[in-house]
Structures are given as structure tokens and as C-alpha cells.
LUMTI-254860 format. One record per residue (C-alpha): chain; x, y, z; residue in one letter. Coordinates in pm, 1 decimal. Each point is the difference from the previous one (the first is absolute). Layout:
<recs>
- A,X,Y,Z,A
...
</recs>
This chain:
<recs>
- A,-1380.8,-6292.3,4027.0,M
- A,12.9,-96.7,366.6,Y
- A,360.7,-135.1,88.0,T
- A,164.3,-86.4,323.2,S
- A,348.1,66.9,-143.9,K
- A,171.5,340.8,119.0,K
- A,147.6,93.7,-313.5,F
- A,-167.3,57.3,-378.3,F
- A,66.8,82.7,-346.5,V
- A,-162.2,280.4,-107.9,L
- A,52.7,120.5,-417.3,F
- A,2.7,362.7,-96.9,F
- A,-263.7,205.5,-224.7,F
- A,47.9,325.3,-139.9,I
- A,-289.8,248.8,91.2,L
- A,-53.5,302.6,-167.7,G
- A,-34.4,336.9,157.4,C
- A,-262.9,288.7,-83.5,F
- A,215.1,399.1,-12.5,F
- A,-169.8,281.1,-75.9,V
- A,157.9,163.6,-316.9,Y
- A,299.3,-296.8,-105.2,T
- A,130.2,-304.6,101.9,Q
- A,319.4,12.2,-111.6,E
- A,164.0,-147.1,371.1,E
- A,-263.7,-270.1,16.9,S
- A,97.6,-197.4,-330.0,Q
- A,284.3,-217.9,130.8,D
- A,-101.2,-67.0,388.8,D
- A,-59.6,-310.2,110.2,T
- A,-275.3,-61.2,301.7,W
- A,-93.2,-307.5,181.2,I
- A,-358.7,-22.8,99.9,R
- A,-23.4,-173.8,310.8,L
- A,-332.8,-151.2,83.2,S
- A,-33.3,-187.6,329.9,Y
- A,-285.1,-122.3,218.7,E
- A,86.4,-73.7,412.9,T
- A,-202.6,-22.0,315.4,S
- A,328.4,112.1,173.7,S
- A,-41.1,361.6,127.4,P
- A,311.7,197.0,-70.1,A
- A,213.0,-257.7,-127.5,D
- A,277.9,88.0,-222.4,T
- A,233.9,-167.3,-312.4,I
- A,280.5,116.3,-206.0,S
- A,46.0,-20.5,-359.7,I
- A,350.2,-108.6,-103.4,L
- A,163.4,-25.3,-305.6,S
- A,39.7,-364.4,-133.6,S
- A,344.5,-51.4,122.1,D
- A,-100.5,143.6,338.3,R
- A,287.0,254.1,-23.9,S
- A,-245.7,294.4,20.8,K
- A,-317.0,99.7,244.7,M
- A,-199.1,178.6,-254.0,L
- A,-290.8,85.0,234.0,Y
- A,-174.8,-90.4,331.6,K
- A,-371.0,17.0,8.7,V
- A,-229.4,62.1,311.6,I
- A,-322.2,-197.4,-88.8,M
- A,-277.8,-29.5,192.5,Y
- A,-349.9,-218.8,-18.5,E
- A,-144.2,-40.3,-330.0,G
- A,52.3,-40.1,-367.5,S
- A,249.0,302.0,-95.5,H
- A,173.6,107.8,-327.8,N
- A,322.4,213.0,-7.5,I
- A,151.8,94.8,-311.9,D
- A,402.5,96.9,63.1,L
- A,301.7,95.8,-217.2,P
- A,253.5,-202.1,-65.0,I
- A,345.4,231.5,69.5,P
- A,158.2,144.3,-288.2,H
- A,306.9,-241.0,-114.2,G
- A,-183.6,-315.0,154.8,L
- A,-286.2,-48.7,-225.6,A
- A,193.9,-135.6,-301.5,K
- A,184.9,-247.9,165.5,D
- A,-322.7,-150.2,265.2,I
- A,-290.2,-228.3,-193.8,S
- A,-82.7,-144.1,373.9,S
- A,-36.9,103.1,366.1,F
- A,-0.7,-169.8,289.4,V
- A,-257.5,77.5,265.1,I
- A,183.8,-90.0,358.0,D
- A,-307.0,25.5,270.7,S
- A,-131.1,-195.2,315.0,S
- A,-329.1,51.5,-129.0,D
- A,-228.3,-271.9,-65.0,Y
- A,-308.2,173.4,-223.0,G
- A,-40.3,-28.5,-367.8,L
- A,292.6,229.5,-163.7,V
- A,-50.9,-18.2,-389.7,K
- A,149.5,197.1,-332.8,A
- A,-54.8,-16.3,-324.7,F
- A,135.7,191.2,-326.4,I
- A,-132.2,215.3,-194.9,T
- A,21.9,271.4,-339.9,D
- A,24.3,371.9,112.9,S
- A,-361.0,111.4,25.4,P
- A,-93.2,379.8,-49.3,D
- A,-109.6,39.8,397.4,D
- A,144.2,179.6,308.6,I
- A,223.8,-183.0,171.9,R
- A,-130.2,-109.8,372.0,L
- A,295.9,57.0,260.8,T
- A,138.0,49.1,325.9,D
- A,57.9,375.5,122.1,L
- A,371.2,-84.4,-6.3,S
- A,22.4,-50.6,-328.3,V
- A,-201.1,334.4,-117.6,I
- A,270.8,190.8,230.2,L
- A,279.9,-189.9,-123.0,D
- A,-69.0,-28.0,-392.8,Y
- A,238.9,166.4,-209.5,D
- A,-229.3,144.9,-245.1,N
- A,19.4,322.5,-271.4,S
- A,-337.8,39.0,-117.8,S
- A,-224.9,338.6,167.9,P
- A,-205.6,-264.7,158.4,V
- A,52.1,-387.8,72.6,F
- A,-350.3,-144.1,184.7,I
- A,-38.5,-351.4,137.2,C
- A,-316.7,-124.9,217.2,R
- A,127.1,-48.4,377.7,W
- A,-11.4,-377.5,34.0,A
- A,-151.7,-8.6,368.2,A
- A,-281.4,194.5,-149.5,L
- A,-1.9,-31.4,-411.0,P
- A,-324.7,196.1,-22.4,D
- A,271.6,326.2,121.1,F
- A,190.3,99.9,-293.7,L
- A,340.3,181.0,110.3,V
- A,149.4,273.7,-213.8,F
- A,407.1,112.9,13.1,N
- A,56.9,312.0,-172.2,F
- A,271.7,93.6,-101.0,K
- A,-24.1,360.0,123.1,T
- A,-229.8,218.6,224.5,Y
- A,-92.6,230.8,-297.1,A
- A,-104.2,-335.5,-166.8,V
- A,-255.9,-94.7,262.2,Q
- A,-123.8,293.3,69.8,S
- A,-80.2,7.7,-333.0,S
- A,-232.2,-302.7,31.8,Y
- A,-66.7,53.9,386.3,L
- A,-1.6,410.6,112.7,R
- A,-366.1,51.1,-78.3,R
- A,-155.4,-333.8,145.2,I
- A,229.2,94.3,320.9,A
- A,-141.3,312.7,44.9,F
- A,-379.7,-153.0,-82.0,F
- A,46.0,-240.7,273.2,V
- A,219.2,95.3,261.6,E
- A,83.4,398.2,17.2,K
- A,-213.6,253.8,228.1,P
- A,-195.3,263.8,-228.0,G
- A,12.9,-246.1,-313.7,F
- A,-127.1,-319.3,109.3,R
- A,-282.0,-82.7,-175.5,G
- A,50.0,190.8,-315.2,R
- A,243.0,-2.6,-326.2,I
- A,236.6,314.3,0.5,A
- A,115.1,97.8,-304.2,S
- A,327.8,-45.4,-114.5,P
- A,115.4,364.8,67.1,G
- A,-194.1,3.4,320.6,E
- A,273.7,-234.4,168.9,V
- A,303.5,7.6,-226.7,A
- A,213.2,143.8,282.8,N
- A,-123.5,-208.6,246.9,L
- A,149.2,-282.6,132.9,H
- A,-202.0,-300.8,-1.0,D
- A,165.7,-316.7,181.2,W
- A,334.4,-187.2,-70.1,N
- A,-190.1,-295.9,-48.2,A
- A,-365.4,-111.4,3.2,H
- A,-331.8,-269.9,70.7,D
- A,-306.6,-6.2,-135.0,Y
- A,-217.8,-217.1,63.9,P
- A,-282.6,-102.1,-291.1,A
- A,-305.1,191.3,105.1,R
- A,266.4,256.0,40.8,A
- A,84.5,3.1,-368.2,L
- A,-343.4,-47.4,-98.7,A
- A,-119.6,263.5,117.7,A
- A,272.3,240.4,-115.6,F
- A,-48.4,-172.9,-376.6,F
- A,-395.3,31.3,39.6,D
- A,25.5,370.8,110.9,T
- A,197.7,118.2,-297.4,A
- A,-266.9,-157.5,-216.6,Y
- A,-286.9,86.8,188.7,R
- A,157.0,377.2,-11.3,N
- A,139.8,2.6,-309.4,S
- A,327.8,48.9,108.9,I
- A,295.6,-61.4,-258.8,S
- A,237.2,-286.1,148.2,L
- A,380.9,103.6,-57.1,L
- A,199.4,-259.7,-235.8,P
- A,133.7,-204.7,271.0,A
- A,-341.6,-26.9,173.6,E
- A,-172.9,-130.4,-312.4,E
- A,316.5,-245.4,10.9,E
- A,-68.5,-51.5,341.6,L
- A,-371.2,-79.7,-18.7,L
- A,50.1,-247.0,-299.2,S
- A,287.5,-224.9,217.8,I
- A,-312.6,15.6,279.8,L
- A,-273.3,-115.3,-234.9,L
- A,248.9,-268.2,-154.6,A
- A,117.0,-126.8,321.2,N
- A,-409.4,-2.6,134.3,K
- A,65.3,238.7,291.7,I
- A,-277.0,178.2,-121.5,I
- A,-261.1,-28.6,-277.5,T
- A,-199.9,221.5,-247.6,K
- A,-331.7,38.9,52.8,A
- A,-259.6,139.9,-185.1,P
- A,-5.3,342.2,131.3,D
- A,368.1,-1.4,141.8,G
- A,258.0,-212.2,232.7,Y
- A,-50.6,-259.4,253.3,L
- A,245.9,-158.5,271.0,P
- A,52.0,-377.1,-93.7,V
- A,278.4,-101.0,232.5,S
- A,346.3,66.2,149.1,G
- A,182.1,334.8,-95.1,G
- A,316.7,125.1,-1.4,L
- A,374.9,82.9,171.2,I
- A,248.8,199.5,-182.2,S
- A,369.1,108.0,132.0,I
- A,262.7,217.1,-199.0,S
- A,378.6,-134.2,-99.8,R
- A,80.3,379.7,54.9,E
- A,-46.6,-114.9,402.4,S
- A,352.2,-59.6,146.2,P
- A,-22.7,-392.8,76.3,P
- A,-66.8,-6.8,371.2,V
- A,-263.6,268.8,-17.2,L
- A,-126.2,-180.8,-314.9,R
- A,-76.5,-312.7,183.0,R
- A,-151.5,126.6,322.8,T
- A,-246.7,181.5,-257.4,L
- A,-78.9,-308.5,-167.5,L
- A,-66.3,-196.9,336.5,I
- A,-233.1,310.4,105.2,H
- A,-170.8,-3.0,-324.1,E
- A,-34.0,-379.2,23.8,S
- A,-174.9,42.5,367.1,L
- A,-218.7,211.5,-158.4,H
- A,-117.6,-278.2,-265.4,A
- A,-32.5,-282.9,245.7,L
- A,-226.3,247.0,241.0,Y
- A,-213.4,57.0,-307.3,F
- A,-25.4,-374.4,-126.3,S
- A,-40.2,-152.6,361.1,L
- A,-341.5,100.7,153.2,P
- A,51.2,-162.9,333.0,S
- A,372.4,142.2,29.5,L
- A,-180.4,352.8,-33.3,R
- A,-236.8,-66.6,296.9,A
- A,295.8,-106.0,181.6,D
- A,187.4,365.0,-107.9,V
- A,-315.7,185.7,115.9,Y
- A,-41.1,-145.0,288.3,D
- A,386.2,101.5,90.6,T
- A,-58.1,336.0,-103.9,W
- A,-309.1,24.4,200.5,E
- A,134.5,-116.0,323.0,N
- A,300.1,234.4,-55.6,L
- A,126.6,237.3,283.0,L
- A,-189.0,279.7,-85.8,P
- A,290.5,246.5,19.6,E
- A,191.9,-235.6,-262.6,A
- A,-273.4,13.5,-252.8,R
- A,-6.3,366.6,42.8,K
- A,384.4,-20.0,-102.7,T
- A,-61.1,-244.5,-253.9,F
- A,-237.2,273.0,-133.2,Y
- A,247.0,288.5,14.5,G
- A,242.4,-231.9,-203.0,F
- A,-279.8,-35.3,-291.9,M
- A,-56.8,361.7,-8.7,Q
- A,370.7,79.8,-20.4,W
- A,64.2,-236.6,-278.7,M
- A,-315.3,118.1,-201.2,S
- A,-244.2,-255.2,53.4,Y
- A,-377.8,27.6,55.5,D
- A,-73.7,-50.7,336.3,T
- A,-350.7,31.8,-28.6,K
- A,2.2,-355.9,-156.8,H
- A,-52.4,-279.7,235.4,Y
- A,110.7,-263.1,-221.0,P
- A,328.0,170.8,-128.6,L
- A,99.9,85.0,360.3,V
- A,-24.0,-363.2,89.8,A
- A,174.2,-153.1,-313.6,T
- A,257.1,197.3,56.4,E
- A,61.6,-48.9,364.9,F
- A,43.2,-316.5,-65.1,F
- A,244.1,18.6,-291.5,A
- A,210.4,272.1,209.9,Y
- A,36.7,-223.9,298.9,M
- A,63.4,-294.0,-179.8,L
- A,230.3,148.6,-257.6,Q
- A,312.5,-64.4,163.7,Q
- A,35.6,-278.0,312.8,D
- A,-56.7,89.0,327.2,I
- A,344.1,126.1,109.3,E
- A,34.8,241.9,-284.1,Q
- A,-375.3,122.7,47.9,L
- A,177.7,157.1,373.9,R
- A,240.3,207.3,-252.4,W
- A,-309.9,79.5,-236.3,Y
- A,-245.0,123.6,277.3,I
- A,289.1,238.6,171.4,N
- A,136.5,132.4,-343.1,A
- A,-280.2,4.7,-215.7,R
- A,-355.8,-29.7,153.0,I
- A,72.0,160.7,315.3,L
- A,155.9,330.1,-131.6,P
- A,-242.2,8.9,-295.1,R
- A,-317.8,-10.7,215.3,A
- A,185.2,252.6,222.8,A
- A,-6.7,212.0,-287.1,S
- A,-325.6,-58.9,-128.5,A
- A,-188.5,27.0,338.0,L
- A,200.6,237.2,173.3,G
- A,120.6,-218.6,290.6,S
- A,-10.9,-363.8,81.4,I
- A,-284.5,-81.4,191.1,P
- A,142.2,-249.7,256.2,A
- A,345.5,-95.2,135.4,E
- A,197.1,-138.7,-306.3,P
- A,58.4,-333.0,188.7,E
- A,-345.1,-42.6,30.3,E
- A,-77.2,53.8,-386.0,I
- A,277.0,-242.0,-86.5,E
- A,-77.1,-258.7,218.7,N
- A,-394.8,1.3,-140.0,A
- A,135.0,28.1,-372.8,F
- A,274.7,-316.2,99.1,L
- A,-313.6,-217.7,126.2,L
- A,-256.6,87.4,-250.9,A
- A,328.1,-106.4,-255.5,A
- A,22.6,-380.5,166.2,E
- A,-341.2,-50.6,-20.5,K
- A,-40.2,81.9,-330.8,M
- A,323.7,-199.5,-105.2,E
- A,-209.6,-275.3,193.6,K
- A,-350.7,48.2,-207.3,D
- A,204.1,8.0,-349.4,L
- A,170.1,-320.8,63.5,Q
- A,-321.6,-148.4,7.6,K
- A,-5.5,-32.8,-305.5,H
- A,377.9,35.8,-158.4,F
- A,342.7,-86.2,133.5,P
- A,42.2,368.8,-8.2,F
- A,143.9,239.8,278.6,S
- A,73.1,310.8,98.4,A
- A,237.9,147.4,-310.5,G
- A,-44.6,-244.9,-198.1,N
- A,-249.9,-183.3,-241.7,T
- A,303.2,-119.8,-191.5,I
- A,-44.9,-409.6,-39.8,L
- A,292.4,-40.1,-227.5,V
- A,375.0,67.2,60.7,S
- A,340.4,-82.7,-161.9,R
</recs>
């Protein structure tokens, strides 16, 4: 309901979560669903315990109607039967009680980073882009069992467009984190189907998940994309790196989902200092990307420039991009300061382009904090 009061009461509800292999840690978890509608951009609300003694979450809202599922911290769930919403926003804020559905939780990236779970694969939907699945794998090895051959099929030079045999890539590094739109996932499984290439067990499992969640669909003679895609990280990555990787992959999801953002990124890339473009190509080459694939170069430029805030980008340019580009190219094609400034200006422009759509910033695609 609409109301002019500052404080609201929300009742909690239990919401199930989808796990591959096991659900053992989800049985006692209590989750709340925050449903809201607001016309106020980037306003915030705080979710408090019923006695106001604990601030459970602070949520950045953005215009429109949205849902987000949030776990109640362990030790509080049994004591709390209602939550207080503290907000200066006057849009519609709703909540309801429901049984645990057999479904994938719709949540924020911060929850995916922090959620303590021992299952080999923890899967949620990203609340900002609900048609994107987020996979949080326990180890790099588990992640690679699902995604290694897709990585080579989509992004690796010498492999892009063909499905390698398991032995061909068994000892090759794929990625520490992944991102694939529906069209790339459908192309992989369609190619396997049309060429009678056997899928690995984890790839079979992934195919089932993608079909069940309408990321791709079965056609009479193969597979077709529907919408969205997937991004993934591994809990084997140290916490700081894991956050950076998830921000990086989420930026790809935004790029894939928003045509006007893609157009803005293309414009920034095309107008970039030519020496800076050549430097980034060298960096991509060092990183083992297929630099002949223009859309891949553009999306990686967007993600690498905005995976950290602008000040941290200065460090990344000088400590990572320039040395790696020099190694691949033999030398940097211009003065380092000139290339650094070109990258920084591009990042500032793309950050503004991103903020046309979401209250995100360079280095942050997270809307929920504790």
C-alpha cells in the first residue's frame, strides 16, 4: 500500500533455494523477501529487527517494482517474527508470508559473496537482472567441470567456435570466473547436439539448469537462446579477489542485457586514443582472449575499466595492463601517462553511461549492505 509514514513493518517469509547435489545447509535458513515499488531513484531503506536493536540490511532502491530475497543472520531467525523498515521513501513497500518454494532465490551480489554454504554449487538469480543466474562454485575444479569447454568455445583463440575434446583442454587454464549470455550458451549446446558431441556430466547438469530456468530452450534440431545468461565465481578465490571477479562478471551481464549501454561502450571504444586501443589489445592477447572477436574486446574493455573504482584503476593500469601489454606487444605504443589518461577518461564516461540504468558505480554493482 502507499503510505506517507516513515516506518513500516514487514513480516518475514521462508524462501527455498536451489542447490546442485545437496540442500543440507538451506533447511534452517530464514529469508525475507523485500518487495517494493518506488519513484525515487537510489533511495535507501534499512531493515531492522522488531525491537530496533539490530540493523540487518541496508538496501539501495531504484525506480520501479522490484523483489529481493535476503537471509536472516544465523541466531536471529528464531527470535524475529517481524521486521521494521526505516525509510524516507514514499513509494509502495510490500511484504508477504509464503512457504518455501522449490525455486532459485532472487538476491543481491553481496549475499552471493557472503552466503556460507558447503554445497559444490550454490545458484541464485541476480535481483538486478533476474534472467541472469549466478553460480558460486566451491572450487575452481568444480567450476571448470561445468564451464571449461564453454570458455574455450566462446573466448579462447584457436578454439572459439568449436568444442574441444576433454583431453585437449584438460591441462589448460580457462578462467577464475565466467560470464556467458544465453546466445553463447545456446550456441555451445547446439553445436554439441548437431555434431553428436558427448557432453560431460557437469555440462549435462548445466544444460538441465539452463533449460529449467528458460535461459535457453530446446528446438526440434538443437537449442536456441531465450534470455539472460550466467555469471560465476569460485569460493576458492580469496575474498577481495572474489568480489572483484564478481563485479567484473556482473558488468558483463549488464553489457549483454542493455542494448543502449552496449552502444555507449562501442562509442567509447571507437573514440579511444588509438594507442590506448592497441595497448588494450596487447593486454587481451597476454590474457589469452581471442582479440579478433570485436564484441568480446568491447565487453572486456568495459568490465576491466569498471571492475574497480577510478582511483584503483590507476593502479591496475600501471601494475597490470601496461606491463602485460608490453610483454605481448614488445613495447607500449605511447607514453604511459598518455595511455593512462585515455583509459581513465573512458572509464569515467562508461561509469556515467552505466548510471543511466542502475545506481551502480565503478567498482560496485552491489545494492545491499549490512
